[in-house]
LUMVODREN-632968 format. One record per residue (C-alpha): residue number from 1; x, y, z; residue in three letters; chain. Coordinates in nm, 2 decimals. Each point is the difference from the previous one (the first is absolute). Layout:
// residues N
<pt i="NUM" u="X" v="Y" w="Z" aa="ALA" ch="A"/>
...
***
This chain:
// residues 114
<pt i="1" u="0.01" v="0.00" w="0.02" aa="MET" ch="A"/>
<pt i="2" u="0.13" v="0.35" w="-0.10" aa="ARG" ch="A"/>
<pt i="3" u="-0.03" v="0.30" w="0.25" aa="PHE" ch="A"/>
<pt i="4" u="-0.09" v="0.35" w="-0.14" aa="PRO" ch="A"/>
<pt i="5" u="0.32" v="0.21" w="-0.06" aa="SER" ch="A"/>
<pt i="6" u="0.00" v="0.37" w="-0.06" aa="LEU" ch="A"/>
<pt i="7" u="0.31" v="-0.09" w="-0.23" aa="PHE" ch="A"/>
<pt i="8" u="-0.03" v="-0.13" w="-0.33" aa="ARG" ch="A"/>
<pt i="9" u="0.24" v="-0.30" w="-0.05" aa="VAL" ch="A"/>
<pt i="10" u="0.13" v="-0.04" w="-0.36" aa="PRO" ch="A"/>
<pt i="11" u="-0.09" v="-0.36" w="-0.14" aa="LYS" ch="A"/>
<pt i="12" u="0.30" v="-0.20" w="-0.12" aa="TYR" ch="A"/>
<pt i="13" u="0.10" v="0.04" w="-0.36" aa="GLN" ch="A"/>
<pt i="14" u="-0.02" v="-0.32" w="-0.21" aa="GLN" ch="A"/>
<pt i="15" u="0.29" v="-0.11" w="-0.20" aa="PHE" ch="A"/>
<pt i="16" u="-0.07" v="-0.07" w="-0.34" aa="GLU" ch="A"/>
<pt i="17" u="0.26" v="-0.15" w="-0.25" aa="ILE" ch="A"/>
<pt i="18" u="-0.03" v="-0.04" w="-0.36" aa="LYS" ch="A"/>
<pt i="19" u="0.18" v="-0.31" w="-0.10" aa="PRO" ch="A"/>
<pt i="20" u="0.24" v="-0.01" w="-0.31" aa="ARG" ch="A"/>
<pt i="21" u="-0.05" v="-0.22" w="-0.29" aa="TYR" ch="A"/>
<pt i="22" u="0.36" v="-0.10" w="-0.19" aa="TYR" ch="A"/>
<pt i="23" u="-0.05" v="-0.18" w="-0.34" aa="ASP" ch="A"/>
<pt i="24" u="0.33" v="-0.12" w="-0.10" aa="PRO" ch="A"/>
<pt i="25" u="-0.12" v="-0.08" w="-0.38" aa="VAL" ch="A"/>
<pt i="26" u="-0.15" v="0.35" w="-0.01" aa="LYS" ch="A"/>
<pt i="27" u="0.33" v="0.16" w="0.13" aa="GLU" ch="A"/>
<pt i="28" u="0.18" v="-0.20" w="-0.27" aa="GLU" ch="A"/>
<pt i="29" u="-0.22" v="0.10" w="-0.29" aa="ILE" ch="A"/>
<pt i="30" u="0.05" v="0.36" w="0.09" aa="LYS" ch="A"/>
<pt i="31" u="0.40" v="-0.03" w="0.05" aa="GLU" ch="A"/>
<pt i="32" u="-0.01" v="-0.17" w="-0.35" aa="ARG" ch="A"/>
<pt i="33" u="-0.23" v="0.27" w="-0.18" aa="THR" ch="A"/>
<pt i="34" u="0.22" v="0.27" w="0.15" aa="GLU" ch="A"/>
<pt i="35" u="0.30" v="-0.17" w="-0.12" aa="ARG" ch="A"/>
<pt i="36" u="-0.16" v="-0.03" w="-0.35" aa="ILE" ch="A"/>
<pt i="37" u="-0.07" v="0.36" w="0.00" aa="LYS" ch="A"/>
<pt i="38" u="0.35" v="0.10" w="0.10" aa="GLN" ch="A"/>
<pt i="39" u="0.16" v="-0.22" w="-0.27" aa="GLU" ch="A"/>
<pt i="40" u="-0.22" v="0.15" w="-0.26" aa="MET" ch="A"/>
<pt i="41" u="0.07" v="0.36" w="0.10" aa="GLU" ch="A"/>
<pt i="42" u="0.38" v="-0.09" w="0.00" aa="GLY" ch="A"/>
<pt i="43" u="0.04" v="0.02" w="0.37" aa="LYS" ch="A"/>
<pt i="44" u="0.28" v="-0.24" w="0.15" aa="GLU" ch="A"/>
<pt i="45" u="-0.17" v="-0.28" w="0.16" aa="PRO" ch="A"/>
<pt i="46" u="0.26" v="-0.01" w="0.28" aa="GLY" ch="A"/>
<pt i="47" u="-0.13" v="0.30" w="0.19" aa="GLN" ch="A"/>
<pt i="48" u="-0.11" v="0.00" w="0.36" aa="TYR" ch="A"/>
<pt i="49" u="-0.34" v="-0.04" w="0.06" aa="LYS" ch="A"/>
<pt i="50" u="-0.15" v="0.14" w="0.29" aa="PRO" ch="A"/>
<pt i="51" u="-0.31" v="-0.23" w="0.03" aa="ALA" ch="A"/>
<pt i="52" u="0.16" v="-0.32" w="-0.07" aa="HIS" ch="A"/>
<pt i="53" u="-0.04" v="-0.26" w="0.29" aa="ILE" ch="A"/>
<pt i="54" u="0.25" v="-0.26" w="0.06" aa="SER" ch="A"/>
<pt i="55" u="-0.09" v="-0.29" w="0.24" aa="PHE" ch="A"/>
<pt i="56" u="0.31" v="-0.20" w="-0.06" aa="ARG" ch="A"/>
<pt i="57" u="0.28" v="-0.02" w="0.28" aa="ARG" ch="A"/>
<pt i="58" u="0.25" v="0.26" w="-0.03" aa="LYS" ch="A"/>
<pt i="59" u="0.29" v="-0.16" w="0.21" aa="THR" ch="A"/>
<pt i="60" u="0.17" v="-0.31" w="-0.07" aa="LYS" ch="A"/>
<pt i="61" u="0.05" v="-0.30" w="0.27" aa="SER" ch="A"/>
<pt i="62" u="0.33" v="-0.04" w="0.08" aa="ALA" ch="A"/>
<pt i="63" u="0.16" v="-0.34" w="0.01" aa="PRO" ch="A"/>
<pt i="64" u="0.26" v="0.09" w="0.26" aa="MET" ch="A"/>
<pt i="65" u="-0.25" v="0.08" w="0.24" aa="THR" ch="A"/>
<pt i="66" u="-0.06" v="-0.35" w="0.14" aa="SER" ch="A"/>
<pt i="67" u="0.38" v="-0.05" w="0.04" aa="MET" ch="A"/>
<pt i="68" u="0.04" v="0.29" w="0.21" aa="LEU" ch="A"/>
<pt i="69" u="-0.31" v="-0.09" w="0.23" aa="GLN" ch="A"/>
<pt i="70" u="0.17" v="-0.34" w="0.05" aa="LEU" ch="A"/>
<pt i="71" u="0.31" v="0.18" w="0.06" aa="LEU" ch="A"/>
<pt i="72" u="-0.12" v="0.24" w="0.24" aa="ILE" ch="A"/>
<pt i="73" u="-0.21" v="-0.29" w="0.19" aa="ALA" ch="A"/>
<pt i="74" u="0.32" v="-0.21" w="0.03" aa="SER" ch="A"/>
<pt i="75" u="0.17" v="0.26" w="0.14" aa="VAL" ch="A"/>
<pt i="76" u="-0.23" v="0.11" w="0.25" aa="LEU" ch="A"/>
<pt i="77" u="-0.08" v="-0.37" w="0.09" aa="GLY" ch="A"/>
<pt i="78" u="0.41" v="-0.07" w="0.04" aa="MET" ch="A"/>
<pt i="79" u="0.00" v="0.33" w="0.24" aa="LEU" ch="A"/>
<pt i="80" u="-0.29" v="-0.16" w="0.22" aa="ILE" ch="A"/>
<pt i="81" u="0.16" v="-0.35" w="0.01" aa="LEU" ch="A"/>
<pt i="82" u="0.34" v="0.17" w="0.07" aa="GLY" ch="A"/>
<pt i="83" u="-0.17" v="0.22" w="0.27" aa="TRP" ch="A"/>
<pt i="84" u="-0.17" v="-0.30" w="0.15" aa="LEU" ch="A"/>
<pt i="85" u="0.37" v="-0.18" w="0.02" aa="GLN" ch="A"/>
<pt i="86" u="0.25" v="0.28" w="0.05" aa="PHE" ch="A"/>
<pt i="87" u="-0.23" v="0.28" w="0.16" aa="GLY" ch="A"/>
<pt i="88" u="0.03" v="0.37" w="-0.07" aa="ASN" ch="A"/>
<pt i="89" u="0.37" v="-0.04" w="-0.12" aa="GLU" ch="A"/>
<pt i="90" u="-0.12" v="-0.17" w="-0.33" aa="ILE" ch="A"/>
<pt i="91" u="-0.11" v="0.38" w="-0.13" aa="PHE" ch="A"/>
<pt i="92" u="0.31" v="0.16" w="0.06" aa="TYR" ch="A"/>
<pt i="93" u="0.18" v="-0.31" w="-0.16" aa="TYR" ch="A"/>
<pt i="94" u="-0.27" v="0.06" w="-0.33" aa="SER" ch="A"/>
<pt i="95" u="0.10" v="0.36" w="-0.05" aa="LEU" ch="A"/>
<pt i="96" u="0.34" v="-0.12" w="-0.10" aa="TRP" ch="A"/>
<pt i="97" u="-0.17" v="-0.19" w="-0.26" aa="VAL" ch="A"/>
<pt i="98" u="-0.29" v="0.22" w="-0.09" aa="ILE" ch="A"/>
<pt i="99" u="0.18" v="0.35" w="-0.03" aa="VAL" ch="A"/>
<pt i="100" u="0.29" v="-0.11" w="-0.24" aa="PRO" ch="A"/>
<pt i="101" u="-0.25" v="-0.19" w="-0.22" aa="GLY" ch="A"/>
<pt i="102" u="-0.24" v="0.29" w="-0.02" aa="TYR" ch="A"/>
<pt i="103" u="0.30" v="0.23" w="-0.08" aa="LEU" ch="A"/>
<pt i="104" u="0.11" v="-0.24" w="-0.28" aa="LEU" ch="A"/>
<pt i="105" u="-0.33" v="-0.02" w="-0.12" aa="PHE" ch="A"/>
<pt i="106" u="-0.03" v="0.39" w="0.00" aa="ARG" ch="A"/>
<pt i="107" u="0.34" v="0.04" w="-0.19" aa="LEU" ch="A"/>
<pt i="108" u="-0.10" v="-0.24" w="-0.26" aa="LYS" ch="A"/>
<pt i="109" u="-0.30" v="0.18" w="-0.07" aa="SER" ch="A"/>
<pt i="110" u="0.19" v="0.33" w="-0.02" aa="LEU" ch="A"/>
<pt i="111" u="0.24" v="-0.13" w="-0.26" aa="ARG" ch="A"/>
<pt i="112" u="-0.25" v="-0.14" w="-0.22" aa="LYS" ch="A"/>
<pt i="113" u="-0.18" v="0.34" w="-0.03" aa="ARG" ch="A"/>
<pt i="114" u="0.32" v="0.18" w="-0.13" aa="LYS" ch="A"/>
***
């Protein structure tokens, strides 16, 4: 039950959304007709088209990603096992291996750029 009030309370605004419809066949026909019109006018067919929509994946999958993940997992596993066996000293000794390895990797990448 509602009590009478001196102030007018606004009603909630309803949210209204109009769904968009995308027809790939219609879009392809439109692109073809535009391309044919450009060819008939003598324009270059390789120009930038702002209305062109591409749903293809832009990045390529790197094959070395799984090897890098395996390497990182094995290093972390060895560090955990070393910590269980030797205690906190393993982190100090692992720096003697990790830091020179990192520096060698960085030097190789810098030499390849030159």
